[in-house]
MMTF fields as JSON, N, C-alpha, C and O atoms, coordinates in Angstrom:
{
  "mmtfVersion": "1.0.0",
  "mmtfProducer": "UNKNOWN",
  "numBonds": 347,
  "numAtoms": 348,
  "numGroups": 87,
  "numChains": 1,
  "numModels": 1,
  "chainsPerModel": [1],
  "groupsPerChain": [87],
  "chainIdList": ["A"],
  "bondAtomList": [4, 2, 8, 6, 12, 10, 16, 14, 20, 18, 24, 22, 28, 26, 32, 30, 36, 34, 40, 38, 44, 42, 48, 46, 52, 50, 56, 54, 60, 58, 64, 62, 68, 66, 72, 70, 76, 74, 80, 78, 84, 82, 88, 86, 92, 90, 96, 94, 100, 98, 104, 102, 108, 106, 112, 110, 116, 114, 120, 118, 124, 122, 128, 126, 132, 130, 136, 134, 140, 138, 144, 142, 148, 146, 152, 150, 156, 154, 160, 158, 164, 162, 168, 166, 172, 170, 176, 174, 180, 178, 184, 182, 188, 186, 192, 190, 196, 194, 200, 198, 204, 202, 208, 206, 212, 210, 216, 214, 220, 218, 224, 222, 228, 226, 232, 230, 236, 234, 240, 238, 244, 242, 248, 246, 252, 250, 256, 254, 260, 258, 264, 262, 268, 266, 272, 270, 276, 274, 280, 278, 284, 282, 288, 286, 292, 290, 296, 294, 300, 298, 304, 302, 308, 306, 312, 310, 316, 314, 320, 318, 324, 322, 328, 326, 332, 330, 336, 334, 340, 338, 344, 342],
  "bondOrderList": [1, 1, 1, 1, 1, 1, 1, 1, 1, 1, 1, 1, 1, 1, 1, 1, 1, 1, 1, 1, 1, 1, 1, 1, 1, 1, 1, 1, 1, 1, 1, 1, 1, 1, 1, 1, 1, 1, 1, 1, 1, 1, 1, 1, 1, 1, 1, 1, 1, 1, 1, 1, 1, 1, 1, 1, 1, 1, 1, 1, 1, 1, 1, 1, 1, 1, 1, 1, 1, 1, 1, 1, 1, 1, 1, 1, 1, 1, 1, 1, 1, 1, 1, 1, 1, 1],
  "groupList": [{"groupName": "UNK", "atomNameList": ["N", "CA", "C", "O"], "elementList": ["N", "C", "C", "O"], "formalChargeList": [0, 0, 0, 0], "bondAtomList": [1, 0, 2, 1, 3, 2], "bondOrderList": [1, 1, 2], "singleLetterCode": "X", "chemCompType": "L-PEPTIDE LINKING"}],
  "groupTypeList": [0, 0, 0, 0, 0, 0, 0, 0, 0, 0, 0, 0, 0, 0, 0, 0, 0, 0, 0, 0, 0, 0, 0, 0, 0, 0, 0, 0, 0, 0, 0, 0, 0, 0, 0, 0, 0, 0, 0, 0, 0, 0, 0, 0, 0, 0, 0, 0, 0, 0, 0, 0, 0, 0, 0, 0, 0, 0, 0, 0, 0, 0, 0, 0, 0, 0, 0, 0, 0, 0, 0, 0, 0, 0, 0, 0, 0, 0, 0, 0, 0, 0, 0, 0, 0, 0, 0],
  "groupIdList": [1, 2, 3, 4, 5, 6, 7, 8, 9, 10, 11, 12, 13, 14, 15, 16, 17, 18, 19, 20, 21, 22, 23, 24, 25, 26, 27, 28, 29, 30, 31, 32, 33, 34, 35, 36, 37, 38, 39, 40, 41, 42, 43, 44, 45, 46, 47, 48, 49, 50, 51, 52, 53, 54, 55, 56, 57, 58, 59, 60, 61, 62, 63, 64, 65, 66, 67, 68, 69, 70, 71, 72, 73, 74, 75, 76, 77, 78, 79, 80, 81, 82, 83, 84, 85, 86, 87],
  "secStructList": [7, 6, 6, 1, 7, 7, 7, 7, 7, 7, 7, 7, 7, 1, 7, 2, 2, 2, 2, 2, 2, 2, 6, 6, 1, 1, 1, 7, 7, 7, 7, 7, 7, 4, 4, 4, 4, 1, 1, 7, 7, 6, 6, 7, 7, 7, 7, 7, 7, 7, 1, 7, 7, 7, 7, 7, 7, 7, 7, 7, 7, 7, 7, 1, 1, 1, 7, 7, 7, 1, 2, 2, 2, 2, 2, 2, 2, 2, 2, 2, 2, 2, 2, 6, 6, 6, 7],
  "xCoordList": [32.603, 33.015, 33.792, 34.832, 32.909, 33.402, 34.729, 35.061, 35.473, 36.393, 37.778, 39.006, 36.858, 38.388, 37.618, 36.89, 37.719, 37.665, 36.429, 35.329, 37.208, 36.04, 35.085, 35.708, 33.858, 33.688, 33.157, 32.465, 33.539, 33.525, 34.238, 35.452, 33.877, 35.338, 34.558, 33.352, 35.551, 35.453, 35.973, 36.843, 35.446, 36.149, 36.658, 36.618, 37.184, 37.758, 36.815, 36.637, 36.199, 36.046, 36.333, 36.396, 36.424, 37.425, 36.205, 36.469, 34.787, 34.21, 32.95, 32.301, 32.696, 31.454, 29.579, 28.528, 29.956, 28.433, 28.77, 28.201, 29.406, 29.46, 29.243, 28.748, 29.625, 29.094, 27.917, 27.019, 27.651, 26.108, 25.309, 24.236, 25.232, 24.36, 24.424, 23.471, 25.976, 26.353, 25.29, 24.147, 25.763, 24.439, 23.256, 22.61, 22.822, 21.456, 20.892, 19.714, 21.946, 21.364, 21.739, 22.315, 21.44, 22.221, 23.634, 23.578, 24.515, 25.479, 26.231, 27.329, 25.866, 26.804, 26.639, 25.575, 27.838, 27.559, 29.107, 29.842, 29.239, 30.077, 30.502, 29.732, 31.976, 32.179, 32.727, 33.683, 31.663, 32.175, 32.221, 31.568, 33.105, 33.14, 31.626, 30.842, 31.245, 30.121, 29.485, 28.31, 30.84, 30.605, 29.925, 29.336, 29.742, 29.498, 28.242, 27.837, 27.564, 26.036, 24.804, 23.637, 25.13, 24.82, 23.344, 22.401, 23.112, 22.1, 22.416, 23.102, 21.589, 21.253, 20.1, 18.943, 21.213, 20.179, 18.607, 18.459, 17.635, 16.09, 16.872, 17.84, 16.364, 16.397, 17.508, 17.945, 18.363, 19.733, 19.359, 18.223, 20.552, 20.749, 22.062, 22.759, 22.458, 23.881, 24.203, 23.545, 24.681, 24.587, 26.116, 27.088, 26.248, 27.691, 28.167, 27.692, 29.313, 30.534, 30.604, 30.733, 30.614, 30.903, 32.211, 32.081, 33.126, 33.993, 34.68, 35.549, 34.77, 36.204, 37.419, 37.547, 38.157, 39.595, 39.799, 39.944, 39.876, 39.752, 41.351, 41.457, 42.695, 43.576, 44.097, 43.619, 44.792, 45.217, 46.742, 47.261, 47.272, 48.52, 49.4, 49.317, 50.182, 50.811, 52.076, 52.786, 52.351, 53.647, 54.525, 54.436, 55.229, 56.316, 57.553, 58.561, 56.794, 57.934, 58.208, 57.622, 59.933, 61.022, 62.396, 62.966, 62.745, 63.916, 64.94, 65.04, 65.805, 66.389, 68.519, 69.364, 68.636, 69.552, 69.17, 69.898, 68.038, 68.134, 68.602, 68.659, 69.116, 69.185, 67.899, 67.0, 67.742, 66.554, 66.687, 67.707, 65.7, 65.481, 65.944, 66.585, 65.617, 65.621, 64.414, 64.264, 63.482, 61.839, 61.319, 60.749, 61.71, 61.347, 62.803, 62.083, 63.807, 65.023, 63.726, 63.328, 63.191, 63.275, 61.265, 60.859, 60.809, 59.063, 60.032, 59.44, 60.816, 61.579, 61.64, 61.315, 62.115, 62.894, 61.781, 61.847, 60.616, 59.393, 58.763, 58.371, 58.241, 58.243, 58.871, 58.173, 59.903, 60.573, 60.289, 59.311, 60.997, 60.843, 59.351, 59.089, 58.269, 56.902, 56.461, 55.46, 56.963, 55.904, 56.845, 56.623, 57.552, 58.492, 58.125, 58.544, 57.309, 57.132, 56.127, 55.594, 55.215, 53.722, 53.796, 52.998, 55.087, 55.3, 55.696, 55.964],
  "yCoordList": [-169.195, -168.747, -170.255, -170.283, -171.541, -172.885, -173.537, -174.676, -172.847, -172.947, -171.956, -171.936, -171.322, -170.324, -169.089, -168.526, -168.429, -167.187, -166.481, -166.806, -165.154, -163.886, -163.658, -163.338, -163.818, -163.236, -161.8, -161.227, -161.157, -160.136, -158.873, -158.928, -157.95, -157.144, -155.515, -155.321, -154.581, -153.501, -152.291, -152.542, -151.232, -149.98, -148.993, -149.062, -147.983, -146.983, -145.609, -145.419, -144.604, -143.69, -142.186, -142.022, -141.578, -139.849, -138.945, -137.849, -139.425, -138.078, -138.749, -139.684, -138.143, -138.569, -138.302, -138.923, -137.198, -137.353, -138.511, -139.415, -138.994, -140.199, -141.886, -142.849, -141.91, -143.09, -142.826, -143.642, -141.873, -141.61, -141.687, -142.072, -141.448, -142.606, -143.517, -143.905, -144.381, -145.359, -145.841, -146.062, -146.029, -146.639, -146.275, -146.764, -145.362, -145.052, -145.709, -146.029, -146.208, -146.914, -148.624, -149.385, -148.979, -150.143, -151.143, -152.193, -150.501, -150.796, -151.29, -151.833, -151.178, -151.36, -150.817, -150.3, -150.869, -150.006, -149.116, -149.096, -148.338, -147.651, -146.629, -145.873, -146.902, -146.003, -144.325, -143.873, -143.557, -142.165, -141.612, -142.052, -140.437, -139.734, -138.967, -138.742, -138.593, -138.585, -137.013, -136.889, -135.587, -134.74, -135.007, -133.998, -135.935, -136.031, -136.711, -136.904, -137.112, -137.587, -136.414, -136.806, -134.864, -133.765, -134.043, -134.337, -133.913, -134.296, -135.489, -135.642, -136.256, -137.968, -138.437, -138.3, -138.921, -139.446, -139.801, -140.282, -139.718, -140.662, -141.49, -141.602, -142.314, -144.115, -144.411, -145.548, -143.21, -143.81, -143.767, -143.682, -143.844, -143.791, -143.91, -144.693, -143.492, -143.311, -144.174, -143.555, -144.922, -146.066, -145.33, -145.216, -144.836, -145.177, -146.328, -147.338, -146.041, -147.272, -147.234, -146.035, -148.083, -147.708, -149.268, -150.388, -148.966, -150.062, -150.31, -151.111, -150.037, -150.683, -149.592, -148.368, -150.655, -149.856, -149.816, -150.806, -148.277, -148.354, -147.786, -146.797, -148.711, -147.715, -148.502, -149.542, -148.008, -147.979, -147.451, -146.392, -149.017, -148.82, -148.351, -149.213, -147.474, -147.059, -147.294, -147.807, -146.976, -147.532, -146.684, -147.272, -145.833, -145.122, -145.842, -146.367, -145.548, -146.512, -145.269, -144.187, -145.945, -144.982, -145.687, -146.573, -145.142, -145.94, -145.924, -144.732, -146.709, -146.937, -146.245, -145.606, -146.714, -146.561, -145.085, -144.63, -144.535, -143.735, -142.795, -143.116, -140.972, -140.252, -139.346, -139.423, -138.4, -137.701, -135.82, -135.173, -135.369, -134.303, -133.344, -133.772, -132.587, -131.293, -131.841, -132.51, -131.49, -131.779, -132.908, -132.684, -134.331, -135.927, -135.722, -135.63, -135.648, -136.167, -135.27, -135.943, -133.711, -132.97, -134.159, -134.476, -134.343, -135.644, -136.501, -136.651, -137.086, -138.451, -137.985, -138.411, -137.1, -136.568, -136.328, -136.628, -135.694, -135.128, -136.384, -136.27, -137.656, -138.673, -139.405, -139.663, -139.696, -140.178, -139.859, -140.336, -139.078, -137.905, -137.877, -137.921, -137.765, -137.518, -138.724, -138.972, -139.375, -141.109, -141.978, -143.155, -141.409, -142.737, -142.052, -142.69, -140.697, -140.761, -140.946, -140.599, -141.568, -141.942, -143.327, -143.778, -144.419, -145.617, -146.057, -147.255],
  "zCoordList": [-35.738, -34.532, -33.932, -33.275, -34.392, -33.666, -34.43, -34.1, -35.422, -35.341, -34.684, -34.773, -34.107, -33.232, -33.741, -32.923, -35.438, -35.774, -35.3, -34.851, -35.649, -35.076, -36.644, -37.656, -36.687, -38.169, -37.906, -38.748, -36.569, -36.563, -37.028, -36.836, -37.489, -37.738, -37.457, -37.305, -37.45, -36.658, -37.785, -38.619, -37.697, -38.374, -37.718, -36.489, -38.27, -37.881, -38.5, -39.703, -37.249, -38.406, -37.673, -36.454, -38.263, -37.772, -37.228, -36.733, -37.32, -37.257, -36.467, -36.936, -35.204, -34.629, -35.108, -34.953, -35.649, -36.77, -37.451, -36.84, -38.415, -38.964, -38.126, -38.711, -37.017, -36.507, -35.776, -35.985, -34.938, -34.792, -35.696, -35.231, -37.255, -38.113, -38.703, -39.379, -38.617, -38.485, -37.611, -38.011, -36.182, -35.294, -35.025, -34.098, -35.813, -36.455, -37.166, -37.013, -38.526, -39.734, -39.161, -39.938, -38.091, -37.334, -38.122, -38.762, -37.835, -38.605, -36.985, -37.102, -36.004, -34.928, -33.832, -33.494, -33.017, -31.746, -31.998, -32.986, -30.506, -30.643, -29.175, -28.582, -28.847, -27.98, -28.058, -28.688, -27.102, -28.062, -26.889, -25.943, -26.798, -25.471, -25.012, -25.934, -23.686, -23.409, -24.143, -24.489, -24.315, -25.345, -26.423, -26.811, -27.088, -28.275, -28.59, -29.737, -27.37, -27.44, -27.277, -27.286, -27.117, -26.824, -27.516, -26.782, -29.385, -30.023, -31.004, -32.014, -30.224, -30.597, -32.337, -32.735, -32.738, -33.774, -33.527, -32.404, -34.117, -33.457, -33.548, -34.3, -32.536, -32.248, -31.955, -32.135, -31.317, -30.841, -29.177, -28.71, -28.467, -26.831, -26.354, -27.001, -25.641, -24.959, -23.38, -22.544, -22.938, -22.08, -21.33, -22.077, -19.778, -19.356, -19.134, -18.615, -19.649, -19.273, -18.233, -17.984, -16.813, -15.85, -15.362, -15.854, -14.536, -14.541, -15.532, -15.189, -16.668, -17.455, -17.545, -17.539, -17.622, -18.176, -19.249, -19.966, -19.715, -20.887, -21.449, -22.175, -20.907, -21.182, -22.586, -23.038, -22.936, -24.693, -24.449, -24.094, -24.906, -25.439, -26.476, -27.351, -26.85, -27.95, -28.05, -27.185, -28.964, -29.676, -30.41, -31.488, -30.609, -31.452, -32.083, -31.61, -34.043, -34.867, -35.156, -35.114, -35.667, -36.202, -36.563, -35.925, -37.615, -38.646, -37.444, -37.153, -36.545, -35.945, -36.851, -36.223, -38.278, -38.991, -39.861, -40.744, -39.463, -40.538, -39.463, -38.276, -40.199, -39.718, -39.485, -40.323, -38.278, -37.812, -38.183, -37.946, -38.654, -38.478, -36.894, -35.934, -37.006, -35.588, -35.136, -34.113, -36.033, -35.761, -34.682, -33.614, -35.314, -35.443, -34.048, -33.053, -33.677, -32.69, -31.416, -30.465, -31.594, -30.625, -30.058, -28.94, -31.071, -30.609, -30.223, -29.155, -30.123, -29.927, -28.427, -27.319, -28.878, -26.887, -25.918, -24.726, -26.578, -25.428, -25.516, -24.355, -25.904, -26.057, -24.909, -23.929, -24.942, -24.11, -23.011, -22.436, -22.535, -21.151, -20.395, -19.193, -21.837, -21.064, -20.927, -20.255, -21.375, -21.574, -20.268, -19.984, -19.811, -18.962, -17.384, -16.418, -17.107, -15.91, -15.888, -14.834, -16.928, -16.657, -16.316, -15.494, -17.115, -17.209, -16.193, -16.102]
}
C-alpha cells in the first residue's frame, strides 16, 4: 500500500449461501440483499447500509462490423430504447 498498490482482491460468487459461508469462515465481508439474511450462519450478522449510492454502471459490448441475428438486434434495440429513458 505504501507504493500505491492495493493488495486486497475481491471475488465474485453467485451463490448467497456460499457467500454467507465464506463470511462465516472469516474470508471477508459481503454486500447482499436483505432477503438473503433470513437464516444467518452462526457467528455472522447483518448491518443495514444507510446513505450509500450503490449505482452500478453497465455497458453492452457487441461487434459493429458483424451482422447480428434478429434476436440480438431486438435485444440491442430494447436496451437502447429502455435505457435511454433512464439516462
